[in-house]
DSSP file (Angstrom, degrees, kcal/mol; ACC not computed):
  #  RESIDUE AA STRUCTURE BP1 BP2  ACC     N-H-->O    O-->H-N    N-H-->O    O-->H-N    TCO  KAPPA ALPHA  PHI   PSI    X-CA   Y-CA   Z-CA
    1    1 A M              0   0    0      0, 0.0     2,-0.1     0, 0.0     0, 0.0   0.000 360.0 360.0 360.0 127.9   -4.1   -4.1  -45.8
    2    2 A N     >  -     0   0    0      1,-0.1     4,-2.2     4,-0.0     5,-0.2  -0.332 360.0 -95.5 -87.7 175.1   -0.7   -4.7  -44.3
    3    3 A D  H  > S+     0   0    0      1,-0.2     4,-2.4     2,-0.2     5,-0.2   0.886 123.5  50.4 -58.0 -43.6    0.1   -5.6  -40.6
    4    4 A K  H  > S+     0   0    0      1,-0.2     4,-2.4     2,-0.2    -1,-0.2   0.908 110.8  49.5 -63.4 -41.3    0.7   -2.0  -39.6
    5    5 A E  H  > S+     0   0    0      2,-0.2     4,-2.5     1,-0.2    -1,-0.2   0.877 110.0  51.8 -65.2 -37.0   -2.5   -0.8  -41.2
    6    6 A I  H  X S+     0   0    0     -4,-2.2     4,-2.5     2,-0.2    -2,-0.2   0.942 112.0  45.0 -64.8 -47.6   -4.4   -3.6  -39.4
    7    7 A L  H  X S+     0   0    0     -4,-2.4     4,-2.6     1,-0.2    -2,-0.2   0.894 113.3  51.1 -63.5 -39.4   -3.0   -2.6  -36.0
    8    8 A T  H  X S+     0   0    0     -4,-2.4     4,-2.4    -5,-0.2    -1,-0.2   0.907 111.2  47.9 -63.3 -42.3   -3.6    1.0  -36.7
    9    9 A A  H  X S+     0   0    0     -4,-2.5     4,-2.3     2,-0.2    -2,-0.2   0.899 111.9  49.8 -66.0 -41.1   -7.3    0.3  -37.6
   10   10 A L  H  X S+     0   0    0     -4,-2.5     4,-2.3     2,-0.2    -2,-0.2   0.945 111.8  48.0 -61.2 -48.6   -7.8   -1.9  -34.5
   11   11 A Y  H  X S+     0   0    0     -4,-2.6     4,-2.5     1,-0.2    -2,-0.2   0.917 112.0  49.6 -58.9 -45.1   -6.3    0.9  -32.3
   12   12 A A  H  X S+     0   0    0     -4,-2.4     4,-2.5     1,-0.2    -1,-0.2   0.873 109.4  52.4 -63.4 -38.1   -8.5    3.5  -34.0
   13   13 A T  H  X S+     0   0    0     -4,-2.3     4,-2.2     2,-0.2    -1,-0.2   0.918 110.2  47.4 -64.4 -43.5  -11.6    1.3  -33.5
   14   14 A V  H  X S+     0   0    0     -4,-2.3     4,-2.1     2,-0.2    -2,-0.2   0.915 112.2  49.9 -65.3 -42.2  -10.9    0.9  -29.8
   15   15 A E  H  X S+     0   0    0     -4,-2.5     4,-2.6     1,-0.2     5,-0.2   0.914 109.4  52.5 -59.9 -41.7  -10.4    4.6  -29.4
   16   16 A N  H  X S+     0   0    0     -4,-2.5     4,-2.5     1,-0.2    -2,-0.2   0.897 108.4  49.6 -62.3 -40.7  -13.6    5.2  -31.3
   17   17 A R  H  < S+     0   0    0     -4,-2.2    -1,-0.2     2,-0.2    -2,-0.2   0.878 111.6  49.8 -65.5 -37.1  -15.5    2.9  -28.9
   18   18 A R  H  < S+     0   0    0     -4,-2.1    -2,-0.2     1,-0.2    -1,-0.2   0.928 118.6  37.7 -63.8 -44.6  -13.9    4.8  -25.9
   19   19 A D  H  < S+     0   0    0     -4,-2.6    -2,-0.2     1,-0.3    -1,-0.2   0.746 130.7  28.7 -81.6 -25.4  -14.9    8.2  -27.4
   20   20 A H  S  < S-     0   0    0     -4,-2.5    -1,-0.3    -5,-0.2    -2,-0.1  -0.635  85.5-153.5-137.1  74.5  -18.3    7.1  -28.7
   21   21 A P        -     0   0    0      0, 0.0     2,-0.4     0, 0.0    -3,-0.1  -0.144   6.0-157.4 -55.2 142.2  -19.7    4.2  -26.6
   22   22 A Q    >   -     0   0    0     -5,-0.1     3,-2.0     3,-0.1     6,-0.2  -0.988  22.8-112.3-124.3 129.1  -22.1    1.8  -28.3
   23   23 A E  T 3  S+     0   0    0     -2,-0.4     3,-0.1     1,-0.3     5,-0.0  -0.326 102.7  20.8 -59.0 135.3  -24.5   -0.3  -26.3
   24   24 A G  T 3  S+     0   0    0      1,-0.3     2,-0.4     2,-0.1    -1,-0.3   0.397  87.4 139.0  87.2  -2.7  -23.6   -4.0  -26.6
   25   25 A S    <>  -     0   0    0     -3,-2.0     4,-2.1     1,-0.2    -1,-0.3  -0.631  46.5-152.8 -79.1 125.9  -20.0   -3.4  -27.5
   26   26 A Y  H  > S+     0   0    0     -2,-0.4     4,-2.5     2,-0.2     5,-0.2   0.878  98.2  54.9 -63.0 -38.0  -17.6   -5.7  -25.8
   27   27 A T  H  > S+     0   0    0      2,-0.2     4,-2.6     1,-0.2    -1,-0.2   0.926 108.2  48.0 -61.1 -44.9  -14.9   -3.1  -26.1
   28   28 A C  H  > S+     0   0    0     -6,-0.2     4,-2.7     1,-0.2    -1,-0.2   0.893 109.4  54.4 -62.9 -39.5  -17.1   -0.6  -24.3
   29   29 A Y  H  X S+     0   0    0     -4,-2.1     4,-2.3     2,-0.2    -2,-0.2   0.943 110.3  45.6 -58.1 -49.2  -17.8   -3.2  -21.6
   30   30 A L  H  X S+     0   0    0     -4,-2.5     4,-1.6     1,-0.2     8,-0.3   0.936 114.3  47.4 -61.0 -47.2  -14.1   -3.7  -21.0
   31   31 A L  H  < S+     0   0    0     -4,-2.6    -1,-0.2     1,-0.2    -2,-0.2   0.873 112.4  50.6 -63.5 -36.9  -13.4    0.0  -20.9
   32   32 A D  H  < S+     0   0    0     -4,-2.7    -1,-0.2     1,-0.2    -2,-0.2   0.880 108.3  51.7 -67.3 -39.0  -16.3    0.6  -18.6
   33   33 A K  H  < S-     0   0    0     -4,-2.3     4,-0.3    -5,-0.2     3,-0.2   0.770 108.1-142.6 -72.1 -25.7  -15.2   -2.1  -16.2
   34   34 A G     X  -     0   0    0     -4,-1.6     4,-2.1    -5,-0.2     3,-0.4  -0.312  32.8 -38.0  97.9-176.4  -11.8   -0.6  -16.0
   35   35 A L  H  > S+     0   0    0      1,-0.2     4,-3.1     2,-0.2     5,-0.3   0.844 125.3  57.8 -59.9 -41.7   -8.2   -1.6  -15.8
   36   36 A D  H  > S+     0   0    0     -3,-0.2     4,-2.0     1,-0.2    -1,-0.2   0.919 110.6  43.8 -59.3 -43.7   -8.6   -4.6  -13.5
   37   37 A K  H  > S+     0   0    0     -3,-0.4     4,-2.1    -4,-0.3    -1,-0.2   0.915 114.6  50.0 -66.2 -43.1  -11.0   -6.3  -15.9
   38   38 A I  H  X S+     0   0    0     -4,-2.1     4,-2.3    -8,-0.3    -2,-0.2   0.929 111.8  47.6 -61.3 -45.7   -8.9   -5.5  -18.9
   39   39 A L  H  X S+     0   0    0     -4,-3.1     4,-2.5     1,-0.2    -1,-0.2   0.856 108.0  55.8 -66.1 -34.8   -5.7   -6.9  -17.2
   40   40 A K  H  X S+     0   0    0     -4,-2.0     4,-2.4    -5,-0.3    -1,-0.2   0.926 110.2  45.9 -60.7 -44.1   -7.6  -10.0  -16.1
   41   41 A K  H  X S+     0   0    0     -4,-2.1     4,-2.8     2,-0.2     5,-0.2   0.887 110.0  53.3 -67.7 -38.8   -8.5  -10.6  -19.8
   42   42 A V  H  X S+     0   0    0     -4,-2.3     4,-2.3     1,-0.2    -2,-0.2   0.936 111.2  47.5 -59.4 -45.3   -4.9   -9.9  -20.9
   43   43 A G  H  X S+     0   0    0     -4,-2.5     4,-2.4     2,-0.2    -2,-0.2   0.916 112.1  49.0 -61.7 -44.4   -3.7  -12.5  -18.4
   44   44 A E  H  X S+     0   0    0     -4,-2.4     4,-2.5     1,-0.2    -2,-0.2   0.934 113.2  46.4 -60.7 -46.6   -6.3  -15.0  -19.5
   45   45 A E  H  X S+     0   0    0     -4,-2.8     4,-2.1     1,-0.2    23,-0.2   0.861 110.7  53.2 -67.7 -34.4   -5.4  -14.6  -23.2
   46   46 A C  H  X S+     0   0    0     -4,-2.3     4,-2.3    -5,-0.2    -1,-0.2   0.940 110.9  46.5 -63.0 -47.2   -1.7  -14.7  -22.5
   47   47 A S  H  X S+     0   0    0     -4,-2.4     4,-2.5     1,-0.2    -2,-0.2   0.906 112.1  50.5 -61.5 -42.4   -2.2  -18.0  -20.7
   48   48 A E  H  X S+     0   0    0     -4,-2.5     4,-2.4     1,-0.2    -1,-0.2   0.860 109.4  51.6 -65.9 -34.9   -4.4  -19.4  -23.5
   49   49 A T  H  X S+     0   0    0     -4,-2.1     4,-2.4    15,-0.2    -2,-0.2   0.921 110.3  48.8 -65.5 -44.1   -1.7  -18.4  -26.1
   50   50 A I  H  X S+     0   0    0     -4,-2.3     4,-2.7     2,-0.2    -2,-0.2   0.925 112.4  47.8 -60.9 -46.3    1.0  -20.2  -24.1
   51   51 A I  H  X S+     0   0    0     -4,-2.5     4,-2.2     2,-0.2    -2,-0.2   0.917 111.6  49.8 -63.5 -44.1   -1.1  -23.4  -23.8
   52   52 A A  H  <>S+     0   0    0     -4,-2.4     5,-1.8     1,-0.2     4,-0.4   0.921 113.3  46.4 -61.6 -42.7   -2.0  -23.4  -27.5
   53   53 A A  H ><5S+     0   0    0     -4,-2.4     3,-1.3     1,-0.2    -2,-0.2   0.919 111.3  51.5 -65.0 -42.9    1.6  -22.9  -28.5
   54   54 A K  H 3<5S+     0   0    0     -4,-2.7    -1,-0.2     1,-0.3    -2,-0.2   0.850 107.6  53.5 -62.2 -34.4    2.7  -25.6  -26.0
   55   55 A N  T 3<5S-     0   0    0     -4,-2.2    -1,-0.3    -5,-0.2    -2,-0.2   0.553 110.2-125.5 -78.5  -6.9    0.1  -28.0  -27.6
   56   56 A G  T < 5 +     0   0    0     -3,-1.3     2,-1.1    -4,-0.4    -3,-0.2   0.707  62.1 142.1  73.2  19.8    1.5  -27.4  -31.0
   57   57 A D     >< -     0   0    0     -5,-1.8     4,-2.6     1,-0.2    -1,-0.2  -0.768  27.7-175.8 -97.3  93.3   -1.8  -26.3  -32.5
   58   58 A N  H  > S+     0   0    0     -2,-1.1     4,-2.6     1,-0.2     5,-0.2   0.866  80.3  52.1 -61.4 -39.1   -0.8  -23.5  -34.8
   59   59 A S  H  > S+     0   0    0      1,-0.2     4,-1.9     2,-0.2    -1,-0.2   0.918 113.6  44.3 -65.5 -40.4   -4.4  -22.5  -35.8
   60   60 A E  H  > S+     0   0    0      2,-0.2     4,-2.5     1,-0.2    -2,-0.2   0.876 112.0  53.9 -68.4 -37.6   -5.4  -22.3  -32.1
   61   61 A T  H  X S+     0   0    0     -4,-2.6     4,-2.6    -9,-0.3    -2,-0.2   0.921 108.3  48.9 -62.4 -44.1   -2.2  -20.3  -31.3
   62   62 A V  H  X S+     0   0    0     -4,-2.6     4,-2.2     2,-0.2    -1,-0.2   0.923 111.0  50.9 -61.4 -44.1   -3.0  -17.8  -34.1
   63   63 A Y  H  X S+     0   0    0     -4,-1.9     4,-1.9     1,-0.2    -2,-0.2   0.922 112.8  45.5 -58.4 -46.2   -6.5  -17.4  -32.7
   64   64 A E  H  X S+     0   0    0     -4,-2.5     4,-2.6     2,-0.2   -15,-0.2   0.866 109.4  54.9 -69.6 -36.2   -5.2  -16.8  -29.2
   65   65 A I  H  X S+     0   0    0     -4,-2.6     4,-2.8     2,-0.2    -1,-0.2   0.915 107.2  51.5 -61.0 -41.9   -2.6  -14.4  -30.4
   66   66 A A  H  X S+     0   0    0     -4,-2.2     4,-2.3     2,-0.2    -2,-0.2   0.919 110.6  47.8 -61.9 -43.3   -5.3  -12.4  -32.1
   67   67 A D  H  X S+     0   0    0     -4,-1.9     4,-2.5     2,-0.2    -2,-0.2   0.911 112.4  49.9 -61.8 -42.3   -7.3  -12.3  -28.8
   68   68 A L  H  X S+     0   0    0     -4,-2.6     4,-2.7   -23,-0.2     5,-0.2   0.922 109.9  49.5 -63.5 -44.8   -4.2  -11.3  -26.9
   69   69 A I  H  X S+     0   0    0     -4,-2.8     4,-2.3     2,-0.2    -1,-0.2   0.918 111.1  50.8 -61.4 -43.1   -3.4   -8.5  -29.4
   70   70 A Y  H  X S+     0   0    0     -4,-2.3     4,-2.2     2,-0.2    -2,-0.2   0.955 113.0  44.1 -58.2 -51.3   -7.0   -7.2  -29.1
   71   71 A H  H  X S+     0   0    0     -4,-2.5     4,-2.2     1,-0.2    -2,-0.2   0.866 112.4  52.6 -66.9 -35.3   -7.0   -7.1  -25.3
   72   72 A L  H  X S+     0   0    0     -4,-2.7     4,-2.6    -5,-0.2    -1,-0.2   0.884 108.4  52.1 -63.0 -37.7   -3.5   -5.5  -25.2
   73   73 A T  H  X S+     0   0    0     -4,-2.3     4,-2.5     2,-0.2    -2,-0.2   0.912 107.8  50.4 -65.5 -42.4   -4.8   -2.9  -27.6
   74   74 A V  H  X S+     0   0    0     -4,-2.2     4,-2.6     1,-0.2    -2,-0.2   0.925 111.6  49.4 -59.5 -44.0   -7.7   -2.2  -25.3
   75   75 A M  H  X S+     0   0    0     -4,-2.2     4,-2.1     2,-0.2    -2,-0.2   0.920 109.9  51.0 -61.0 -44.4   -5.3   -1.9  -22.4
   76   76 A M  H  X>S+     0   0    0     -4,-2.6     5,-3.0     1,-0.2     4,-0.7   0.928 112.4  45.5 -60.5 -46.2   -3.1    0.5  -24.4
   77   77 A V  H ><5S+     0   0    0     -4,-2.5     3,-0.9     1,-0.2    -1,-0.2   0.926 112.5  50.9 -63.4 -44.3   -6.0    2.8  -25.2
   78   78 A Q  H 3<5S+     0   0    0     -4,-2.6    -1,-0.2     1,-0.3    -2,-0.2   0.856 114.9  43.8 -61.4 -34.5   -7.3    2.7  -21.7
   79   79 A Q  H 3<5S-     0   0    0     -4,-2.1    -1,-0.3    -5,-0.2    -2,-0.2   0.483 113.9-115.6 -90.4  -4.5   -3.8    3.7  -20.4
   80   80 A G  T <<5 +     0   0    0     -3,-0.9    -3,-0.2    -4,-0.7    -4,-0.1   0.790  62.0 152.0  74.5  27.3   -3.2    6.3  -23.0
   81   81 A I      < -     0   0    0     -5,-3.0    -1,-0.3    -6,-0.2    -2,-0.1  -0.823  40.1-133.9 -93.0 118.2   -0.3    4.4  -24.6
   82   82 A P              0   0    0      0, 0.0    -5,-0.0     0, 0.0    -1,-0.0  -0.311 360.0 360.0 -71.4 154.8    0.0    5.2  -28.3
   83   83 A L              0   0    0    -75,-0.1   -75,-0.0   -76,-0.0    -2,-0.0   0.479 360.0 360.0 -68.8 360.0    0.5    2.6  -30.9
């Protein structure tokens, strides 16, 4: 699976959670709580990505980038922004 396919699959999964909520789903929790909660998480993950990069820990930076991309994707779906 290439990068574009991965992002497309992530986006589709978040859309699916929006359209077919599942109990216990973190994505559903975020979407249910709304934009303020989603944006808070985007901000947190952005800060954590910056700190990891500043500390020079590439494995931690990659982990935080993945979290940031996930939360940005949730925000995009919530806002109706296409991939």
